[in-house]
Structure formats: structure tokens, C-alpha cells
N, CA, C and O atoms as a DFTB+ gen file, in Angstrom:
756 C
 N C O
     1  1      18.165      22.756       7.143
     2  2      17.813      21.484       7.637
     3  2      16.984      22.258       8.984
     4  3      17.089      23.445       9.295
     5  1      16.200      21.281       9.617
     6  2      15.410      21.992      10.839
     7  2      16.466      21.577      12.209
     8  3      16.996      20.499      12.478
     9  1      16.514      22.789      12.864
    10  2      17.146      22.874      13.987
    11  2      16.001      22.365      14.963
    12  3      15.000      23.046      15.186
    13  1      16.279      20.819      15.662
    14  2      15.671      20.079      16.500
    15  2      15.877      20.911      18.049
    16  3      14.985      21.293      18.807
    17  1      17.191      21.020      18.193
    18  2      17.525      21.952      19.324
    19  2      16.707      22.949      19.594
    20  3      15.975      22.847      20.578
    21  1      16.673      23.874      18.944
    22  2      15.920      25.127      18.852
    23  2      14.630      25.136      19.176
    24  3      14.176      25.986      19.942
    25  1      13.811      24.086      18.567
    26  2      12.437      23.622      18.617
    27  2      12.313      23.612      20.088
    28  3      11.616      24.382      20.748
    29  1      13.186      22.499      20.605
    30  2      13.163      21.928      21.963
    31  2      12.894      23.210      23.078
    32  3      11.888      23.418      23.756
    33  1      14.167      23.980      23.010
    34  2      14.175      25.042      23.704
    35  2      13.032      26.341      23.353
    36  3      12.976      27.338      24.074
    37  1      12.366      26.199      22.439
    38  2      10.989      27.425      22.329
    39  2       9.962      26.687      22.758
    40  3       9.147      27.253      23.487
    41  1       9.737      25.128      22.381
    42  2       9.087      24.548      23.101
    43  2       8.724      24.814      24.863
    44  3       7.751      25.271      25.463
    45  1      10.052      24.269      25.276
    46  2      10.488      24.577      26.433
    47  2       9.850      26.049      27.381
    48  3       9.412      25.992      28.530
    49  1       9.947      27.204      26.589
    50  2       9.675      28.450      26.858
    51  2       8.175      28.930      26.698
    52  3       7.578      29.832      27.287
    53  1       7.663      27.864      25.513
    54  2       6.032      28.107      25.397
    55  2       5.434      27.290      26.491
    56  3       4.345      27.651      26.938
    57  1       6.010      26.250      26.967
    58  2       4.992      25.837      28.323
    59  2       5.540      26.498      29.503
    60  3       4.800      26.269      30.459
    61  1       6.279      27.038      29.741
    62  2       6.951      28.516      30.857
    63  2       5.687      29.461      30.288
    64  3       5.016      30.079      31.115
    65  1       5.466      29.531      29.265
    66  2       4.567      30.934      29.178
    67  2       3.207      30.697      28.995
    68  3       2.437      31.647      28.858
    69  1       2.756      29.354      28.971
    70  2       1.559      28.931      29.796
    71  2       1.134      28.827      30.634
    72  3      -0.076      28.668      30.792
    73  1       2.242      28.893      31.770
    74  2       1.970      28.827      32.971
    75  2       2.262      27.464      33.686
    76  3       2.021      27.107      34.839
    77  1       2.969      26.696      32.443
    78  2       2.961      25.366      33.468
    79  2       4.797      25.297      33.367
    80  3       5.601      26.003      32.758
    81  1       4.981      23.958      34.379
    82  2       6.454      23.322      34.701
    83  2       6.834      22.517      33.920
    84  3       6.391      21.370      33.848
    85  1       7.784      23.030      33.156
    86  2       8.171      22.184      31.978
    87  2       9.044      20.975      32.611
    88  3       9.342      20.123      31.774
    89  1       9.534      20.724      33.985
    90  2      10.455      19.743      34.688
    91  2       9.293      18.545      35.346
    92  3       9.705      17.421      35.634
    93  1       7.991      18.879      35.520
    94  2       6.923      17.986      36.038
    95  2       7.318      16.719      35.016
    96  3       7.953      16.775      33.963
    97  1       6.737      15.578      35.671
    98  2       6.898      14.210      34.887
    99  2       6.376      14.234      33.614
   100  3       6.974      13.532      32.798
   101  1       5.153      15.026      33.117
   102  2       4.257      14.473      32.389
   103  2       4.982      15.432      31.028
   104  3       4.812      15.051      29.870
   105  1       5.747      16.626      31.331
   106  2       6.225      17.265      30.480
   107  2       7.538      17.118      30.464
   108  3       8.131      17.828      29.653
   109  1       8.187      16.384      31.141
   110  2       9.328      16.432      31.031
   111  2      10.372      16.048      29.517
   112  3      11.464      16.492      29.163
   113  1       9.720      15.340      29.085
   114  2      10.200      15.037      27.563
   115  2       9.545      15.468      26.602
   116  3       9.846      15.138      25.454
   117  1       8.586      16.236      26.849
   118  2       7.791      17.155      25.793
   119  2       8.263      18.056      24.741
   120  3       7.772      18.164      23.617
   121  1       9.506      18.847      25.333
   122  2       9.982      19.500      24.149
   123  2      10.741      19.034      23.213
   124  3      10.904      19.631      22.149
   125  1      11.504      17.488      23.612
   126  2      12.234      16.485      22.865
   127  2      11.130      15.871      21.631
   128  3      11.145      15.845      20.401
   129  1      10.268      15.445      22.618
   130  2       9.087      14.856      21.293
   131  2       8.523      15.514      20.294
   132  3       8.356      15.031      19.174
   133  1       8.119      16.915      20.718
   134  2       7.615      17.683      20.153
   135  2       8.260      18.208      18.905
   136  3       7.611      18.551      17.917
   137  1       9.976      18.270      19.022
   138  2      11.221      18.725      18.271
   139  2      10.910      17.642      17.242
   140  3      10.491      17.885      16.110
   141  1      11.141      16.487      17.708
   142  2      11.111      15.168      16.914
   143  2       9.869      15.334      15.885
   144  3       9.924      15.636      14.693
   145  1       8.692      15.039      16.714
   146  2       7.643      15.383      15.423
   147  2       7.491      16.252      14.541
   148  3       6.967      15.954      13.468
   149  1       7.944      17.581      14.829
   150  2       8.126      18.364      13.965
   151  2       8.911      18.171      12.799
   152  3       8.597      18.414      11.634
   153  1      10.410      17.512      13.435
   154  2      10.980      17.201      12.075
   155  2      10.304      16.027      11.131
   156  3      10.642      15.727       9.986
   157  1       9.437      15.547      11.793
   158  2       8.803      14.597      11.017
   159  2       7.745      15.233      10.200
   160  3       7.631      14.853       9.035
   161  1       7.014      16.082      10.623
   162  2       5.787      16.528       9.880
   163  2       5.941      17.661       8.885
   164  3       5.073      17.982       8.074
   165  1       7.333      18.340       9.046
   166  2       7.529      19.729       8.528
   167  2       8.810      19.039       7.630
   168  3       9.563      19.826       7.056
   169  1       9.008      17.868       7.532
   170  2      10.079      17.601       6.480
   171  2      10.279      17.937       5.218
   172  3      11.354      18.058       4.630
   173  1       8.839      18.133       4.691
   174  2       8.995      19.101       3.276
   175  2       9.674      20.024       3.114
   176  3      10.150      20.257       2.003
   177  1       9.947      20.936       4.357
   178  2      10.239      22.565       4.159
   179  2      11.851      22.143       4.026
   180  3      12.527      23.147       3.801
   181  1      12.641      20.917       4.106
   182  2      13.689      20.741       3.555
   183  2      14.144      21.273       2.087
   184  3      15.180      21.801       1.683
   185  1      13.030      20.938       1.520
   186  2      13.090      20.844      -0.147
   187  2      12.345      21.796      -1.027
   188  3      11.142      22.048      -0.979
   189  1      13.310      22.321      -1.895
   190  2      12.287      23.299      -2.933
   191  2      11.499      22.169      -3.614
   192  3      11.747      20.967      -3.711
   193  1      10.409      22.965      -4.086
   194  2       9.681      22.282      -5.428
   195  2      10.596      21.388      -6.208
   196  3      10.317      20.203      -6.386
   197  1      11.864      22.034      -6.751
   198  2      12.672      21.382      -8.064
   199  2      13.271      20.497      -7.261
   200  3      13.265      19.459      -7.922
   201  1      13.915      20.225      -5.972
   202  2      14.352      19.201      -5.615
   203  2      13.543      18.289      -5.202
   204  3      14.053      17.189      -4.985
   205  1      12.174      18.435      -4.983
   206  2      11.335      17.338      -5.223
   207  2      10.781      16.901      -6.273
   208  3      10.214      15.810      -6.337
   209  1      10.907      17.838      -7.351
   210  2      10.562      17.166      -8.925
   211  2      12.037      16.088      -9.154
   212  3      12.070      15.025      -9.774
   213  1      13.048      16.703      -8.508
   214  2      14.314      15.389      -8.900
   215  2      14.217      14.508      -8.374
   216  3      14.371      13.409      -8.906
   217  1      13.883      14.700      -6.961
   218  2      13.708      13.214      -5.860
   219  2      12.625      12.204      -6.539
   220  3      12.830      10.997      -6.416
   221  1      11.457      12.668      -7.266
   222  2      10.431      11.884      -7.653
   223  2      10.175      11.832      -8.956
   224  3       9.101      11.431      -9.403
   225  1      11.324      12.311      -9.794
   226  2      11.608      12.010     -11.577
   227  2      11.332      10.313     -11.846
   228  3      12.258       9.538     -12.081
   229  1       9.938       9.909     -11.768
   230  2      10.413       8.814     -11.905
   231  2       9.251       8.703     -12.847
   232  3       8.090       8.920     -12.500
   233  1       9.766       8.214     -14.533
   234  2       8.764       8.477     -15.303
   235  2       8.965       7.319     -16.672
   236  3      10.040       6.737     -16.814
   237  1       7.863       7.100     -17.568
   238  2       8.149       5.669     -18.287
   239  2       7.787       6.319     -19.419
   240  3       6.925       7.181     -19.250
   241  1       8.275       6.129     -20.770
   242  2       7.720       6.597     -21.611
   243  2       6.335       6.238     -22.085
   244  3       6.130       5.038     -21.901
   245  1       5.546       6.723     -22.508
   246  2       4.248       6.609     -23.029
   247  2       4.255       5.804     -24.444
   248  3       4.984       6.114     -25.387
   249  1       3.217       4.589     -24.448
   250  2       3.062       3.959     -25.689
   251  2       2.180       3.999     -26.532
   252  3       1.751       3.030     -27.159
   253  1       1.861       5.021     -26.616
   254  2       0.780       5.818     -27.165
   255  2       0.979       7.207     -27.799
   256  3       2.002       7.737     -27.366
   257  1       0.507       7.735     -28.431
   258  2       0.884       8.963     -29.478
   259  2       0.601       9.945     -28.511
   260  3      -0.530       9.958     -28.025
   261  1       1.840      11.164     -27.979
   262  2       1.516      11.923     -27.141
   263  2       0.409      13.140     -27.284
   264  3      -0.070      13.940     -26.480
   265  1       0.182      12.820     -29.117
   266  2      -0.771      13.865     -29.037
   267  2      -2.197      13.450     -29.127
   268  3      -3.096      14.039     -29.728
   269  1      -2.263      12.421     -28.486
   270  2      -3.840      12.212     -28.073
   271  2      -4.229      12.601     -27.176
   272  3      -4.111      11.769     -26.277
   273  1      -4.855      13.836     -26.739
   274  2      -5.385      14.486     -25.665
   275  2      -6.473      13.840     -25.382
   276  3      -7.285      14.522     -24.757
   277  1      -6.838      12.613     -25.645
   278  2      -7.964      11.972     -25.081
   279  2      -7.938      11.208     -23.586
   280  3      -8.838      10.960     -22.784
   281  1      -6.303      10.915     -23.580
   282  2      -6.022       9.984     -22.577
   283  2      -5.649      10.836     -21.370
   284  3      -4.897      11.782     -21.604
   285  1      -6.030      10.662     -20.200
   286  2      -5.673      11.537     -18.957
   287  2      -5.296      10.255     -17.965
   288  3      -5.413       9.050     -18.183
   289  1      -4.871      10.860     -16.959
   290  2      -4.124      10.174     -15.865
   291  2      -4.631      10.719     -14.766
   292  3      -4.275      11.851     -14.440
   293  1      -5.470      10.062     -14.075
   294  2      -6.225      10.756     -12.744
   295  2      -5.966       9.578     -11.361
   296  3      -6.289       8.394     -11.461
   297  1      -5.302      10.203     -10.046
   298  2      -5.360       9.673      -9.039
   299  2      -5.978      10.300      -8.086
   300  3      -5.676      11.465      -7.826
   301  1      -7.095       9.534      -7.301
   302  2      -8.065      10.306      -6.339
   303  2      -7.814       9.839      -5.129
   304  3      -7.124       8.848      -4.891
   305  1      -8.499      10.704      -4.130
   306  2      -8.325      10.413      -2.559
   307  2      -6.720      10.113      -2.160
   308  3      -6.292       9.116      -1.579
   309  1      -6.279      10.785      -2.441
   310  2      -4.733      10.436      -1.972
   311  2      -4.738      11.208      -0.590
   312  3      -4.707      12.433      -0.708
   313  1      -4.760      10.866       0.290
   314  2      -4.481      11.405       1.990
   315  2      -3.291      12.161       2.116
   316  3      -2.211      11.765       1.678
   317  1      -3.456      13.234       2.699
   318  2      -2.220      14.092       2.969
   319  2      -3.082      14.969       4.207
   320  3      -4.291      15.108       4.391
   321  1      -1.719      15.552       5.055
   322  2      -2.356      16.427       5.873
   323  2      -1.087      17.784       6.028
   324  3       0.053      17.662       5.579
   325  1      -1.405      18.568       6.481
   326  2      -0.484      19.697       6.549
   327  2      -0.810      20.379       7.718
   328  3      -1.485      19.909       8.634
   329  1      -0.105      21.994       7.657
   330  2      -0.096      22.579       9.313
   331  2      -0.298      24.320       8.492
   332  3       0.411      24.952       7.709
   333  1      -1.542      24.581       9.119
   334  2      -1.807      26.184       8.296
   335  2      -0.432      26.997       8.682
   336  3       0.164      26.663       9.706
   337  1       0.020      27.956       7.948
   338  2       0.879      28.661       8.207
   339  2       0.587      30.145       8.714
   340  3       1.399      31.038       8.955
   341  1      -0.992      30.157       8.821
   342  2      -1.445      31.444       9.912
   343  2      -1.317      30.756      11.545
   344  3      -0.867      31.318      12.544
   345  1      -1.641      29.943      11.475
   346  2      -2.182      29.437      13.108
   347  2      -1.318      28.144      13.606
   348  3      -1.341      27.849      14.801
   349  1      -0.526      27.348      12.642
   350  2       0.365      26.348      12.993
   351  2      -0.666      25.175      13.180
   352  3      -0.219      24.263      13.876
   353  1      -1.762      25.022      12.781
   354  2      -2.952      24.239      13.248
   355  2      -3.055      23.593      11.974
   356  3      -3.031      24.096      10.850
   357  1      -3.199      22.162      12.398
   358  2      -3.247      21.113      11.376
   359  2      -4.613      21.408      10.466
   360  3      -5.680      21.938      10.774
   361  1      -4.102      20.809       9.146
   362  2      -5.431      20.613       8.126
   363  2      -5.163      18.971       8.158
   364  3      -4.192      18.240       7.962
   365  1      -6.513      18.803       8.501
   366  2      -6.606      17.109       8.222
   367  2      -7.655      16.451       7.584
   368  3      -8.679      17.112       7.410
   369  1      -7.622      14.982       7.090
   370  2      -8.653      14.678       6.629
   371  2      -8.643      14.757       5.334
   372  3      -9.645      14.358       4.741
   373  1      -7.627      15.236       4.649
   374  2      -7.689      16.076       3.370
   375  2      -7.235      14.895       2.566
   376  3      -6.541      13.963       2.975
   377  1      -7.869      15.119       1.017
   378  2      -7.872      14.570       0.100
   379  2      -7.455      14.913      -1.196
   380  3      -8.335      15.621      -1.688
   381  1      -6.509      14.741      -1.996
   382  2      -6.095      15.512      -3.123
   383  2      -6.416      14.552      -4.146
   384  3      -6.469      13.336      -3.962
   385  1      -6.686      15.316      -5.536
   386  2      -7.021      14.424      -6.691
   387  2      -6.320      15.412      -7.677
   388  3      -6.601      16.571      -7.981
   389  1      -5.114      14.408      -8.156
   390  2      -4.053      14.876      -9.492
   391  2      -4.619      14.233     -10.647
   392  3      -5.271      13.189     -10.629
   393  1      -4.315      14.955     -11.695
   394  2      -4.991      14.373     -13.026
   395  2      -3.597      15.383     -14.014
   396  3      -2.906      16.372     -13.767
   397  1      -3.732      14.565     -15.006
   398  2      -2.567      15.209     -16.089
   399  2      -2.817      14.731     -17.557
   400  3      -2.968      13.512     -17.637
   401  1      -2.879      15.284     -18.505
   402  2      -2.478      14.440     -19.660
   403  2      -1.316      14.359     -20.252
   404  3      -0.642      15.348     -20.541
   405  1      -0.938      12.997     -20.514
   406  2       0.698      12.839     -20.371
   407  2       1.230      13.328     -21.781
   408  3       0.565      13.156     -22.803
   409  1       2.620      14.026     -21.775
   410  2       3.158      14.848     -23.004
   411  2       4.449      13.745     -23.420
   412  3       5.601      14.159     -23.546
   413  1       4.094      12.338     -23.606
   414  2       5.415      11.630     -23.889
   415  2       5.678      10.974     -23.032
   416  3       6.385      10.022     -23.363
   417  1       5.354      11.045     -21.690
   418  2       5.703      10.261     -20.793
   419  2       4.756      10.332     -19.444
   420  3       4.358      11.365     -18.906
   421  1       4.529       9.157     -19.088
   422  2       3.584       9.072     -17.570
   423  2       4.449       9.100     -15.896
   424  3       5.426       8.353     -15.837
   425  1       4.312       9.430     -15.373
   426  2       5.054       9.361     -13.747
   427  2       4.595       8.296     -13.116
   428  3       3.442       7.919     -13.327
   429  1       5.462       7.608     -12.200
   430  2       4.911       6.360     -11.633
   431  2       3.869       7.223     -10.546
   432  3       4.019       8.346     -10.065
   433  1       2.816       6.276     -10.376
   434  2       1.709       6.386      -9.742
   435  2       2.383       6.841      -8.332
   436  3       2.181       7.996      -7.954
   437  1       3.115       6.033      -7.607
   438  2       3.528       5.965      -5.932
   439  2       4.311       7.521      -6.252
   440  3       4.676       8.243      -5.324
   441  1       4.453       7.805      -7.367
   442  2       5.642       8.950      -6.914
   443  2       4.293      10.439      -6.889
   444  3       4.634      11.291      -6.068
   445  1       3.357      10.684      -7.403
   446  2       2.156      11.263      -6.879
   447  2       1.976      11.555      -5.988
   448  3       1.960      12.723      -5.599
   449  1       1.718      10.277      -5.160
   450  2       1.338       9.997      -3.718
   451  2       2.414      10.795      -2.870
   452  3       2.063      11.742      -2.166
   453  1       3.932      10.326      -2.970
   454  2       5.075      10.930      -2.523
   455  2       5.031      12.469      -2.441
   456  3       5.172      13.147      -1.423
   457  1       4.776      12.962      -3.895
   458  2       4.968      14.541      -4.103
   459  2       3.819      15.168      -3.221
   460  3       4.026      16.198      -2.579
   461  1       2.496      14.465      -3.205
   462  2       1.186      15.285      -2.054
   463  2       1.863      15.146      -0.932
   464  3       2.043      16.223      -0.362
   465  1       2.396      14.034      -0.289
   466  2       3.025      13.852       1.046
   467  2       3.880      14.819       1.247
   468  3       3.597      15.653       2.107
   469  1       5.124      14.936       0.503
   470  2       5.777      15.672       0.876
   471  2       5.508      17.236       0.963
   472  3       5.855      17.899       1.940
   473  1       4.788      17.825      -0.263
   474  2       4.380      19.265      -0.112
   475  2       3.214      19.530       1.103
   476  3       2.907      20.629       1.565
   477  1       2.666      18.229       1.479
   478  2       1.732      19.005       2.647
   479  2       3.000      19.072       3.590
   480  3       3.223      20.274       3.734
   481  1       3.692      18.529       4.115
   482  2       4.751      18.565       5.206
   483  2       5.434      19.749       5.133
   484  3       6.662      19.827       5.109
   485  1       4.422      20.980       5.087
   486  2       5.301      22.358       5.126
   487  2       4.421      23.203       5.603
   488  3       3.355      23.040       5.009
   489  1       4.348      24.187       6.546
   490  2       3.965      25.296       6.483
   491  2       3.359      26.275       5.743
   492  3       3.882      27.334       5.398
   493  1       2.017      25.828       5.455
   494  2       1.326      26.693       4.131
   495  2      -0.173      26.669       4.286
   496  3      -0.747      26.270       5.299
   497  1      -0.818      27.173       3.093
   498  2      -1.874      27.440       2.719
   499  2      -2.627      26.094       1.864
   500  3      -1.859      25.457       1.143
   501  1      -3.539      25.807       1.894
   502  2      -4.054      24.509       1.314
   503  2      -3.962      25.058      -0.346
   504  3      -3.656      24.168      -1.140
   505  1      -4.150      26.144      -0.808
   506  2      -4.176      26.875      -2.350
   507  2      -2.972      26.362      -2.610
   508  3      -2.817      25.525      -3.500
   509  1      -1.946      26.828      -1.826
   510  2      -0.585      26.653      -2.021
   511  2      -0.146      25.397      -2.087
   512  3       0.868      25.288      -2.776
   513  1      -0.599      24.283      -1.556
   514  2      -0.211      23.148      -1.442
   515  2      -0.689      22.436      -3.026
   516  3      -0.040      21.518      -3.528
   517  1      -1.700      22.929      -3.562
   518  2      -2.271      22.740      -4.845
   519  2      -1.701      23.236      -5.805
   520  3      -1.859      22.686      -6.895
   521  1      -0.872      24.407      -5.710
   522  2      -0.100      25.133      -6.525
   523  2       1.360      24.320      -6.623
   524  3       1.796      23.987      -7.725
   525  1       2.044      24.041      -5.444
   526  2       3.180      23.152      -5.465
   527  2       2.828      22.324      -6.468
   528  3       3.217      22.449      -7.629
   529  1       2.016      21.378      -6.017
   530  2       1.970      19.753      -6.357
   531  2       1.995      20.102      -7.889
   532  3       2.957      19.600      -8.471
   533  1       1.111      20.885      -8.707
   534  2       0.878      21.306      -9.709
   535  2       2.452      21.510     -10.486
   536  3       2.900      20.696     -11.293
   537  1       2.936      22.366     -10.193
   538  2       4.391      22.824     -10.548
   539  2       5.226      21.670     -10.327
   540  3       5.913      21.307     -11.282
   541  1       5.290      21.084      -9.343
   542  2       5.910      19.766      -9.407
   543  2       5.894      18.754     -10.589
   544  3       6.799      18.344     -11.316
   545  1       4.586      18.495     -10.537
   546  2       3.883      17.755     -11.622
   547  2       4.200      17.938     -12.890
   548  3       4.711      17.010     -13.518
   549  1       3.914      19.348     -13.572
   550  2       4.674      19.720     -14.512
   551  2       5.825      19.850     -14.671
   552  3       6.076      19.832     -15.876
   553  1       6.706      19.979     -14.054
   554  2       8.169      20.075     -13.901
   555  2       8.587      18.785     -14.527
   556  3       9.342      18.604     -15.483
   557  1       7.839      17.794     -13.674
   558  2       8.285      16.356     -14.070
   559  2       7.930      15.834     -15.258
   560  3       8.696      15.363     -16.098
   561  1       6.358      15.954     -15.338
   562  2       5.843      15.160     -16.751
   563  2       5.621      16.486     -18.119
   564  3       4.904      16.124     -19.051
   565  1       6.108      17.666     -18.187
   566  2       6.423      18.554     -18.992
   567  2       5.174      18.175     -19.638
   568  3       5.142      17.821     -20.817
   569  1       4.077      18.246     -18.843
   570  2       2.496      18.329     -19.279
   571  2       2.083      19.807     -19.022
   572  3       2.094      20.020     -17.810
   573  1       1.790      20.694     -19.608
   574  2       1.054      21.818     -19.226
   575  2      -0.384      21.896     -18.746
   576  3      -1.047      22.839     -18.316
   577  1      -0.664      20.606     -18.954
   578  2      -2.331      20.016     -18.393
   579  2      -2.191      19.443     -17.199
   580  3      -1.989      18.229     -17.151
   581  1      -2.270      20.182     -16.068
   582  2      -2.467      19.571     -14.697
   583  2      -3.004      19.982     -14.118
   584  3      -2.956      21.210     -14.053
   585  1      -3.789      19.333     -13.388
   586  2      -5.194      19.480     -12.266
   587  2      -4.999      18.937     -10.962
   588  3      -4.888      17.724     -10.783
   589  1      -4.931      20.201      -9.579
   590  2      -4.629      19.657      -8.541
   591  2      -6.075      20.097      -7.371
   592  3      -6.074      21.226      -6.879
   593  1      -6.979      19.316      -7.100
   594  2      -8.239      19.455      -6.588
   595  2      -7.979      18.863      -4.952
   596  3      -7.478      17.754      -4.766
   597  1      -8.315      19.596      -4.036
   598  2      -7.972      19.357      -2.569
   599  2      -8.870      19.550      -1.416
   600  3      -9.068      20.719      -1.087
   601  1      -9.498      18.536      -0.683
   602  2     -10.669      19.215      -0.204
   603  2     -10.181      18.375       1.654
   604  3      -9.680      17.269       1.857
   605  1     -10.443      19.063       2.306
   606  2      -9.939      19.024       3.975
   607  2     -10.528      19.744       4.592
   608  3     -11.046      20.797       4.220
   609  1     -10.530      19.261       5.648
   610  2     -10.870      20.089       7.144
   611  2      -9.740      20.497       7.922
   612  3      -8.793      19.767       8.214
   613  1      -9.937      22.150       8.364
   614  2      -8.860      22.824       9.065
   615  2      -9.080      22.917      10.498
   616  3     -10.229      23.245      10.793
   617  1      -8.260      22.708      11.496
   618  2      -8.463      22.672      12.782
   619  2      -8.362      24.253      13.171
   620  3      -8.764      24.550      14.296
   621  1      -7.863      25.280      12.345
   622  2      -7.912      26.795      12.968
   623  2      -9.864      26.971      12.467
   624  3     -10.354      27.962      13.008
   625  1     -10.560      26.420      11.855
   626  2     -11.647      26.649      11.725
   627  2     -12.351      25.580      12.773
   628  3     -13.025      26.078      13.676
   629  1     -12.279      24.691      12.732
   630  2     -13.054      23.506      13.839
   631  2     -12.609      23.973      15.272
   632  3     -13.458      24.249      16.119
   633  1     -11.401      24.046      15.501
   634  2     -11.058      24.085      17.084
   635  2     -10.902      25.213      17.692
   636  3     -10.678      25.155      18.901
   637  1     -10.966      26.373      17.118
   638  2     -10.564      27.856      17.385
   639  2     -11.541      28.586      16.939
   640  3     -12.491      27.970      16.455
   641  1     -11.589      29.860      16.963
   642  2     -12.316      31.158      16.399
   643  2     -13.582      30.607      16.203
   644  3     -14.134      30.193      17.222
   645  1     -14.271      30.483      14.979
   646  2     -15.781      30.340      14.703
   647  2     -16.243      29.113      15.029
   648  3     -17.427      29.090      15.363
   649  1     -15.378      27.591      15.033
   650  2     -15.401      26.281      15.724
   651  2     -16.669      25.894      14.952
   652  3     -17.729      25.885      15.577
   653  1     -16.658      25.569      13.631
   654  2     -17.504      24.986      12.641
   655  2     -16.731      23.633      12.065
   656  3     -16.267      23.652      10.925
   657  1     -16.623      22.539      12.851
   658  2     -16.230      20.991      12.989
   659  2     -16.502      20.539      11.714
   660  3     -15.568      19.879      11.257
   661  1     -17.531      20.670      10.913
   662  2     -17.866      19.773       9.768
   663  2     -17.565      20.582       8.302
   664  3     -17.814      20.152       7.176
   665  1     -16.921      21.950       8.682
   666  2     -16.731      22.743       7.283
   667  2     -15.345      22.392       6.876
   668  3     -14.343      22.291       7.584
   669  1     -15.532      22.173       5.188
   670  2     -14.302      21.705       4.296
   671  2     -14.259      22.613       3.611
   672  3     -15.291      23.130       3.183
   673  1     -13.109      23.036       3.332
   674  2     -12.476      23.543       2.191
   675  2     -11.751      22.641       1.144
   676  3     -10.966      21.695       1.219
   677  1     -12.397      23.393       0.060
   678  2     -12.334      22.645      -1.194
   679  2     -11.462      23.972      -1.992
   680  3     -11.805      25.146      -1.852
   681  1     -10.314      23.541      -2.818
   682  2      -9.454      24.313      -3.632
   683  2      -9.046      23.690      -4.818
   684  3      -8.677      22.525      -4.671
   685  1      -9.010      24.148      -5.954
   686  2      -8.722      23.441      -7.050
   687  2      -7.927      24.532      -8.100
   688  3      -8.297      25.668      -8.400
   689  1      -6.870      23.896      -8.496
   690  2      -5.574      24.332      -9.294
   691  2      -5.508      24.093     -10.569
   692  3      -4.674      23.190     -10.643
   693  1      -5.944      24.390     -11.847
   694  2      -6.602      23.804     -12.856
   695  2      -5.691      24.688     -14.075
   696  3      -5.676      25.916     -14.156
   697  1      -5.041      23.855     -14.870
   698  2      -3.827      24.311     -15.790
   699  2      -4.543      23.834     -17.332
   700  3      -5.527      23.114     -17.501
   701  1      -3.751      24.449     -18.273
   702  2      -4.058      24.136     -19.556
   703  2      -5.502      23.640     -19.682
   704  3      -6.473      24.251     -19.236
   705  1      -5.547      22.436     -20.354
   706  2      -6.738      21.933     -20.921
   707  2      -7.900      21.858     -19.723
   708  3      -9.095      22.044     -19.951
   709  1      -7.450      21.610     -18.654
   710  2      -8.442      21.237     -17.084
   711  2      -9.200      22.816     -17.119
   712  3     -10.413      22.943     -16.947
   713  1      -8.389      23.829     -17.337
   714  2      -8.608      25.302     -16.917
   715  2      -9.950      25.328     -18.478
   716  3     -11.144      25.622     -18.432
   717  1      -9.300      24.999     -19.404
   718  2      -9.967      25.740     -20.526
   719  2     -11.239      24.631     -21.408
   720  3     -11.961      25.117     -22.278
   721  1     -11.324      23.351     -21.067
   722  2     -12.105      22.428     -21.313
   723  2     -13.022      22.067     -20.139
   724  3     -12.622      21.081     -19.519
   725  1     -14.217      22.653     -19.652
   726  2     -15.252      21.973     -18.774
   727  2     -15.245      20.527     -18.858
   728  3     -15.118      19.947     -17.780
   729  1     -15.369      19.718     -20.045
   730  2     -15.640      18.685     -20.256
   731  2     -14.712      17.687     -19.149
   732  3     -15.154      16.718     -18.532
   733  1     -13.226      18.263     -19.098
   734  2     -12.061      17.337     -18.450
   735  2     -12.421      17.646     -17.122
   736  3     -12.030      16.834     -16.283
   737  1     -13.102      18.668     -16.698
   738  2     -13.228      18.827     -15.017
   739  2     -14.200      17.539     -14.588
   740  3     -14.114      17.209     -13.406
   741  1     -14.974      16.897     -15.300
   742  2     -15.619      16.017     -14.640
   743  2     -15.012      14.738     -13.722
   744  3     -15.530      14.017     -12.869
   745  1     -13.621      14.811     -14.328
   746  2     -12.983      13.449     -13.926
   747  2     -12.341      14.157     -12.609
   748  3     -11.673      13.425     -11.878
   749  1     -12.482      15.423     -12.276
   750  2     -11.915      15.741     -10.621
   751  2     -12.850      15.562      -9.585
   752  3     -12.487      15.715      -8.418
   753  1     -14.138      15.224      -9.895
   754  2     -15.133      14.967      -8.872
   755  2     -14.753      13.903      -8.166
   756  3     -15.451      13.498      -7.237
């Protein structure tokens, strides 16, 4: 679990290290506010991928033949955010596309969005977000045919260093038929 008291102490220390006074009016409650924010935005760190799969394992038996690979499920433009593990900088305006070929059952659509949300609430890289979502989707649906594409902005690129604020990063985790069949990849655009 996230230790909010330790976060408060460390934020207080950061404020001092920055040369500010953590007791001044505007900063007095900042350590507590930051700790509460971190508890919320990093909530996904409290769970393994397997635990998230168990949490969001709400599936329905399909009403068509599972061998029919002409049927796919695609959810586009799922909003999410995360924090880069290299700089603890915000990755924002992120959109995920999650697709899979059902293998005897389908997952509730809201669960796909919840998986994306919780996976994003960790310190990590955009590539790892896609891998984690795909791992969880595979565990829940038992389908080897899963794709996760993510596009987003990184404040470690836009607000520091190179300062290129219109640069988007695109990542794709393609598995099974999505990797092997380019015709399926058109659904990911």
C-alpha cells in the first residue's frame, strides 16, 4: 500500500531542498495534498497484473462460434494518463485502442476502460502500459489475439529537456493474429 505519511515527509524535504519554506501559507498543506494526489494517481501500483485481471474479470459467453476469427472487438480512444518512471513526469492526452479476437467469451466493455485506467496509474513507460494491458486482456479473455495501441504526449519531452510540445509518442503491442495478419491492423488506426 502507498505510504502517504512517508510521501508527506519527503515532499516537505523536497520543498526545503528547493529553497522554499514548507511552513509558509501557500505550502503549509502541500505535502498532505501531494500525498493524497499520489495515492489516487498511483493507485494501480497497489495491484499486480494478475490481481487486476481478477478484479475486472467480467465476461460473457459468446453467442457465435469461437472458431470464427472474422469477429473482433475494438475499443478506441480510451482516455488515460500515467507518469514516466524516468522523470516522474506526466504522460497526458493519452488514447488507447484495445482490440481482441474473442475466444469463447467477451469482456464487458467498461472493464476494458477500467483496465487501461488502472494500468496507467503506475510509474512506468508507455511501452509497458501496452504490454500490461495486453497481458491482462489475454488472461481474462484467454485469447492470444490481442492488440493495444497507445498515443500520447510526455511532459518529460514537452516541458523539460528538448521542449518539443507537439510531439506524440505512438506504441503498439501486437500479439497473435494482430501481429501476423496486416489486414487486422487496419482496425487499430
